[in-house]
N, C-alpha and C positions, 0 to 999 in steps of 0.2 A: 285227473279224477280218481285214478286208481290209488295214487298216493294219499288222497284225501280220505279214502275208505280205510287204508292201512293205518294212517296216523291218527285218524279221527277228523270228523268234518270241521272242527273248529281249532285245529292245531295251529299255534302261532307260526310255525315254520312254513306251513302252507300259505297262511295269510301274507307272510313276508315275500314269498316267491310270487304270489299273485300281484302284489303291488309293484314289485320290481318289473314284472311283465307289463303292467299298465303303463308305467313310466316309459319303458322301452318302446312300446307301441305308440305312445304319444310323440316321442322324439322322432319316430319314423313316419309320423303323420298317418298312422293307422288308427284313426280316431274311433271307429266303431269297435275295434278290438280293445282299445284302451278303455272305452266306456264299459264294455262287458266285464273286463277285469276289475274295474273300480266297483261295479255293482256286486261282483262276486266277493271282493274284499269286504265290502260293507256287510254283506250277509254273514261272512265268517266272523268278523270282529264284533258285529252286533250280538252274536251269541256269547261272546266272552266279555264284553265291555258294556257297562251300563250306559244308558242314554246320557249323552253329554261328554263323552270321552274325547281326549285330544286326537287320537288316531281317527275317530269318526269325523271330527271336524276337519282335520287335514285332508282326508280323502274326499270329503264333501266339497271342499274348495277345489281340489284337483278335478273332480267330476264336473263341477260348475264351469271350470275353464275349458274342459273338453266339450261340454255342451255349447259353450259360447263359440268355440272354433267351428263347431258343426252348424252354427246358426240356430240352434235350439234355445232361443233366448228365454222363453218361459221356464224351461227345465234348468237352465243356467241360474236364473234368478232364484228358483226354488232351492237349488243345491247350495248356493251362497248364503241364503237365509237360514238354511239348516245348519250350516257351519257357524254362522253368527250366533245362533241360539246355543250351540254346543260350547263355543269358546266363552260366551258370556257366563254360562253356568260354571265353567272351570275357573275363569280369570276375573269375572266381574266385567263391568262396563268400561273400565279404564285400563286397557292393555294394548300394546302395539299390535297384537294379532287381531284384536277386535277392529282396530283402525284399518288394518290391511284388508280384512274382509269387507268393511264398509266401502273401501275403494273399489274392490271387485264388484260389489253390488252397484256402485256408481257407474262403472264401465258398462255393465249390462243395461242399466237404465238408459245410459247415453245411446247405446246401440239401438235400443227400442224407441228412441226419439223422445224419451221422457226427460228432457233436459233439466227442468226445475227440480225434479226428484233426484236426478243424478247429482246436481250441484249441492243439494242438501246433504247427501251422503258424503261427498268429498269434503264439505265444510265440517261435518261432524268428525270425520277422520282426522282432519287437520287440527281441530280443537283438542282431540284426545292426545295426539302426538305433542302438541305445544304444551299441554299440561304435564305430560310425562317427561319430556326432554328439553323443553324450552323452545323459543322461536328461532334460535340460530340454527 
């Protein structure tokens, strides 16, 4: 926190260090601390990057997977949906990252027991990938 005051609350170097810590905590299964660092990162980057940025989408996906590991499925679904909105703004509807996020949403829906909705997300992701790279 001292470095954040010295460098400035929204300094990119601080944001980078925070996300490195989030990833490290996740690898160590310290999910509460990883969640905290992701939220801190989103706060820092949100001040620098307009809504819909790639970094915000990427960290929203990471946060969604952390929530999923913690069993916070509603929060996981919300984070993945936020990432989907951001990536669609940047890339449009037809991009591999959009398909990847749809798969993540499908996983959460499956865990929630919403199998029909999960299947619909998986199928949509498959359609996108097939249009982009073919069926092979």
